[in-house]
N, C-alpha and C positions, 0 to 999 in steps of 0.2 A: 323378561327375555330380551329387553332392549340391550343389555350388556353383551349378549351373545351376538347380536347383529353388529355391534361396534367391533367386537373381537374378530368376527369373520370378515368384516370390511377391512380392518387393519391388516389381517393376514393376506387377503386377496389383493389389496391395492399397494401395500407397502412392502410385502415380502414376495409373494408369488408373482407379482407384476414386475418385479425387478429381475431381469435375466440372470445377472451374476448370482443373486441369492438362490434362484431356482436351480441353476446348474449345480451350485454347492449342495443343495438339499438332495438332488437326484444322485449326486456322487455319494453322499453320506448313506443314502438308502442302499445303494449298490454295495458299498463297503460293509455295511452291516449284514447284508445278505451273504457276504463271503466270510462272515464271522471274524472280521478284523477287530482288534481291541479298540477301546475308546479313544486312545491317543491317535491311532491311525485313521479312525473315522473322522475325528475333528480336524486333524492336520490335512487329510485329503480333501475334505469339504472346503476348508479355507483356501487351500492352494488352487482348487478349481475356480472358486469365486474370484480370487485375486487375479488369476489368469484371464478371466473374462473382463475384468476391469482394465487390465493391461492392454488387452485387445482393443478396447474402446479408446484408450489413450493413444495407441499407435494409429488408429483410424483418424484421429484428429490431426496428427502430423501429416498423414498421407493426403487427406482432403485439402489441407493447406498448401500442399505441393501441387496437387492436380488442378486446383481452381485456376491459377494463372496460366497453366498449360492449356486448359480448355479455352480460356479467353483468347490466348495467342492463336491457337489453331482456328478458332471461329473467326478471328479477325483476318487471317491470311487466306483462308480457304472458303469462308462462308458456310462451312459444314461443321457438324459436331464431331469432335475427336474424342474417342473413348478408349481408356486403358482397361483391358479385361483382367481384373485381379479378384479372385474369389474372396480372399480375406478382406479386401477393402470394401467391396459392395456389401458383404455380410455385416461388417462392423457398422457401416453407415445405416443399414436397415434396422439395426438392433434397437435404436431409440424408439421407433414406432412399432416394430413388430417383434421385439425380443421375447416378450412373454408368450405370445401365441406360438412363435417358432419353437420355443422350448417345450411346450405341450405337444406340438407336432412331432418333435424329435423323440420324446419319451414314448408316446403312443405308437409312433411309427416303428420304433425298435421292437415293441411288443407284437405289432402286426407281422414284422419280418420273422420273428421267432415262431409265431404261429404257422406261417407259411412254410418255414423250414422244417417245422415239426411234422406237419400233416400233409405235405406234398412232396413230390420227388425232388424239389429244388432245395437240396440240403446245403445251403450256403448261409453263413452268418457274416454279415457285413461288419467289419471291425475298423474301418477307416473313419475314425471319429470326426475329423474336421470336415470330411465330405458329407457325413450325416448332417452336420450343422449347416453346411452350405446349401445342401438340397432342401433341408427343412425350411431354411430362410427363404430360398427362392420360391418354393411352393406356397409359403405363407403370403409372400408379396403378390404372386400371380393370382392366387385364389381371392385374396382381399380385393384386388383391382377388379377381377371378374365378377365376384358376387356383390361387391359394393359394401357400404357401411352397414353395420348392424348384423353382420353374418359371422360373428366371432367364432362360435362353437361349430358352425357348419364348416368354416375354414379349417378348424382344428381336426375335425373328424375326417373330412375328405382328404386333407393334407396328410394326415397320418396313414390313411389307406394307401395313397399314392406313393408315399415315401417307403412304406414297408414293401410294396410291390417292386418298385424300381431297385431296391437293395437286394432282392433275390433274383430278379430276372436278368439283370445285366451281367453278373458273374457267370450265370449259366450260358448266356449267348457267347461269351468270350472264352469259355472253358476249353474247347478243342485247341485253340491257339495257345492258351496258357499251358496246357499239358504238353504241347509241342516244345515250349520253351524250357519248362522245368524238368521234363522227362518223367514226371510222375503225377499222381492224382491227389496229392496231399494238401495243396493250397489252391486258392482261386484269386482272381483280381477283384478287389473292391475299390474301384476308383471311377469317378464319373467322367472319364475321358474314353469310356469303353467303345463308343461308336468309332472314334479315331483309331483305336487299336485293332478293332475288327477290320476296318477299311484298310489299315496298313498291312495286316496279315493277308487279306484278300489281294491287295495290290502286289505283295511279294509273290504270292502264288501265280499271279498273271504274268509277271515280267521276269522273275528270277529263276527260271528252270535250270540255268547253267551258270549261276553266279556263286562265287566262293564266299565264305563267311567273313564278316567284318572283323572277326577276332584274329584273322591272319594278317591284319594290317598293323603296322607300328606307327603310332601317332607321335609327332614331336612334343616334347615336354612343354613347350611354350603355350600350347592350346589347352592344357589340362586345367588351367585356372577357371575356365568357363564352367567346370563342373560344380563350382561353388555358386549356388543359386543367388546368394545375397550379392556377391561381386557381379555376377552376370546381370542381375536386375538393375543395380546401380549404373553399370556401364551402359546398358540399353537406354536407361532414362537420360543419361548424359548425352548420348548420341541423338536421341529424339529431341531433347530440349535444344541442343545446339543447332540441329537442322532447322527447326521452326523459329528459333531466335534469329538466326542469320536470314532466313526467309522473311521474317517480319521486318528486319532492318531494310531489306531490299524492296519489299512490296508495299510497305505502309509508310505514310508520312512519319518522319522521325519522331515528332512529339507524341503521336498516337501510339507508336511502338513503345516509347519510353514510359508512357503512363501505365502500361500493363503491369510493369514491375515497380513503378514509382522511381525510376532511375534518372540520374542527372545527365548522363551521356551514354554513348554507344558502348564504351568499355564497361561501365557499371551495369548496363543492360545485359551484356553477355555473361558477366560474372554472377549477376543475380539469377540468370537462367541456370548456370552451372550449380549454384548453391541450392536452388529449388530441386534440381535433379538429385543431388545428394540427399536432400531432405526426404525425398521419396524413398530412397534406399534405407534411410534411418527408420522411417515410419513402418516400412514393410518388415524390417528386422524386429521392431518392437511388437508388431502384430504376430509375427511367427513365434516369438518367444511366449507371448500370451497364449497362443494356440497350443504350443507344446506343453505349457504349464497346465492348461485345462485338461488336455488329453492324457497327460501323464497320470492323472487320477481317474478321469472319466472312463477311458477305454478299459483299463483293468477291471473296473467295477462291472461294466457291461459285458466284458469277455467272460468273467466268472459266472455271471448269471446265465449267459448263453450256453456255456459248457454243461450246466446242470439241466437246462431245459431241452437242448437239442444235442444229445450225445451222438458222436460220430459225424457231425456236420463238418464240411470244409470251411476253414476260416477264409474269408475274402479280405485280402490285405492290400495295403497301399501300393501304388505302381513301382516305387523304388525297390520292391521286393524282387523284381525281375532284372534290375540293373546289373547285378553281378553275372548274369548269364550272357551279357553282351555289352561290356564297358565301351568298346569302340562304337558299337551300334547306337549307344546312347548319344554320343557326341555327334555322329553322323545324322541321326534322326533329329536332334535339336537344331543343328544348322540347316538341315533341309526343311524342317517345319518353319523356321524363321523365314527362309526364302519363299516358301509357299504363302506365308502370311503377308509378305511384302507384295507378292503378285496379286493376292486377293484384295489387298488394300488399294492397289492400282485399279482393279476392276470396280471396287466400290466407288472410288473417286471419279472415275471416268464415266461409268455407266449406272450402277445401282443407286448411287446417291442422287444424281440429277433426275433419274427416271422415277425412282420410288421413294426417295427421301431417307434411305437407310444411312445410319451414322457411319462415320469412318472409324473402323476398329484398328487401332494402332497395335503393332506387334508387342505383346507383353512377354518379357523374358520368363516370368514364372510359369505361365501355362505352356509356353513353347518348350521350355527346358524339361518339365516333367512329362507332359503329354507327348511332346515331340521325341524326347528320349525313349519313352515307353513305346511309341509307335515304331521307332527305329529297331528296338529289340524284337517286336512282333513281326515287322517286315523282314528282318534278318533271318528269323526262324523259318520262314517259308520261302524267302527269295534272296538270301545272302546280301551282299553289298548293294546290289541294285534294288532289292526289296527294301532295305533300310532307307535308302535315299528317296525312292518313290513313296514309300509308306509314310515317312516323315513329312514329305512335301504335301501329300494328300491331307494329312492331319492338320498341317498349317492352314490350308485352304478352308477346311471344315471349321476350325476354331476361330476363323476370321469372319466368315459369312454367317454362321449360325448365331453368334452373339449379336450381330447387327439386327437380325430378324427378331431375336429374343427381346431386344429393347422395346419393340412395338407393343409388348404385352406387360411391361413392367410399370406402366403408369408414370407417376412423377419420378420414379427412380430411373427412368430412361434418360434423365437429364443430370445424373450424378457424376458424370465423367468417369465412370467405371461400370463394369458389369461382370457377370459370371463368365469365366473364360473357357471352360472345358466343354467338350462336344455334347455330352448328355444333358447338361443344363440347357444348351441351345435347343435341341430337338424336342426334349421332353417338356421344357418350360413353355415353348411355343405351342406345342400340341395341346397342353392343358389350358393355357391362356386363351387360345382361340375357342376351345370347346366350352369353357365356362363363360366366355364372353357373350354367348348368346343369351345368357341371363335366365333367371327363374329356375323352375324345376327341371326344364330340359337341359340346362347346363349341368345340374347335379347328375342327371342320368348319364350324360355324355362322359363326365369325369369317372363315374363308376364303371361305365362300359370300357373306358381306356384301361382301367385296372384289370378287369375281367379278361379282356382280349390279350393283354400282355402276359398275364399268368398262364392262360391257356396255351398260347403259342410257345412260351418258354418251357412248359411241361412237355409238350410234343417234341420240341427241340432236344430237351434233356433225354427223353426216352429213345428217340429215333436217331439222334446224332451223337450226343455225348456218351451215353451208356453203351452204344454199339461200337465205340472205339474208332470213329472216323478220324483220320489223320490228315490235316491240311498240309499241302506241299509235298505230297507223296512222290510226284514225278521228280522233284529235285532230290529227294532222298535216294531214289534209284540211281540218279546220275552221280550223286556223291559216293554211293556204294561202289559204282563202277569205277569212278576215279580212284578211290582208295584201293580197289582190287588191282587196278592197273599199276598204281604206284608200288604196291606190294610186290607185284610180279617183277617190276623193274628192279626193285631192291633185292629180291630173291635171286634174280639172274646175275646181278652184280656180285652178290656174295658168293654164288656158285663159281663165277669167273675167277674171283680172287682166290677162292679155295683151290681151284684147279691150278692156278699159277703157282701157289705155294707148294702144292704137291709135286708139280713139275720141277720146281727149283730144288726141292728136297731129293728127288730122284737123280737129278743131274749131279748133285754133290756126292 
């Protein structure tokens, strides 16, 4: 039987332990379950594995760009500057936690299907890249909390927590999602949900008499910001230039030049500019890798889900709501970025000196997607004012929470990147603090978190979602009154013109 041990060891260490291979195998299993032919199964599995390898290559480019920026920020401020980018921190973590996170992802998906099948929470989370991000974050946080030698415990608890968070968050956001879409056919499956709920609530609070953002006509010159790759590169150029100039002013010249290995100030500025563009290149490579993986992985998961949980609502990525408020997306994005800048100031002036929290620099990717989504949610309940305030609140949330999350990420708290969306922040911190107590009590607390979340979500689903509660009802009444008044004016004008025509005809 010695040969069997050798074979199993080879499979475990050389195949299942390599994330790219494991993702490929999972994809193949899903495609076979959908009864695809052999060519489609092999091609899909290879594309998924190649996509994962591309993701790793892009991470190398991004890390090479972030390292000098981190050194520069540390030199001029004495504080750690972190760019929150989910793709980046996930790719960085894959070397050490890739295999475990792949198991968490697969088992967590099964837990989600079981909860969707046997509870009132009929949501199937299909945003594949956010499944990967959350699985990775939970693996890191649980590994730090439980310590070495807790591999399978990390997988089991991580899968439970992943499955739970994937069904409860779409449920909590669903009243606002239905308000946006006008029906009950889709849900939101994106881990910026706390920001969207906060934006919707903020819109309700401030926008009782605010008109929709979609009545605004934006200049064509600002629409380029809707391209996330362009916006990301531009933001990094601005960030790099600010700190490069600051470095030349605040640091001894030679110390500043040594950061990039430059010969003079001009070369230093251009090196900073080049590194900023490299960041954009790396993110583009990573996003291409993610799309390549998900192009095969998500259809496989979706097909399985349709067979196991018939009638469930698909929980989809946040851009699914963008067509319901294109102007709200841009307003929310800009407002979120402004909120991030304000929160960065609070971190620099107060929270960093007092509590040692890292400086979270505004990352265009999270601000664009979650800020844009928050703008749509805020607009749905509070119009233009709701979109602005909702986006701003989201920006503050996704700046403060990632700084707190870094405290439970262990060595990855020094990677110059972190998870950028709201749910990673609050959920990761809650889980990290709970399991950080250690031992069996930490396990009990983690399970208790899952039980409480599911219980609260079920109550919310039955008593709020299923009863048809509509957020922003006061504004709806005002809009109806405004439309009725406008209609009355138009009808009066038509009647006046008709009377004038009749009078003119009689005179003739």
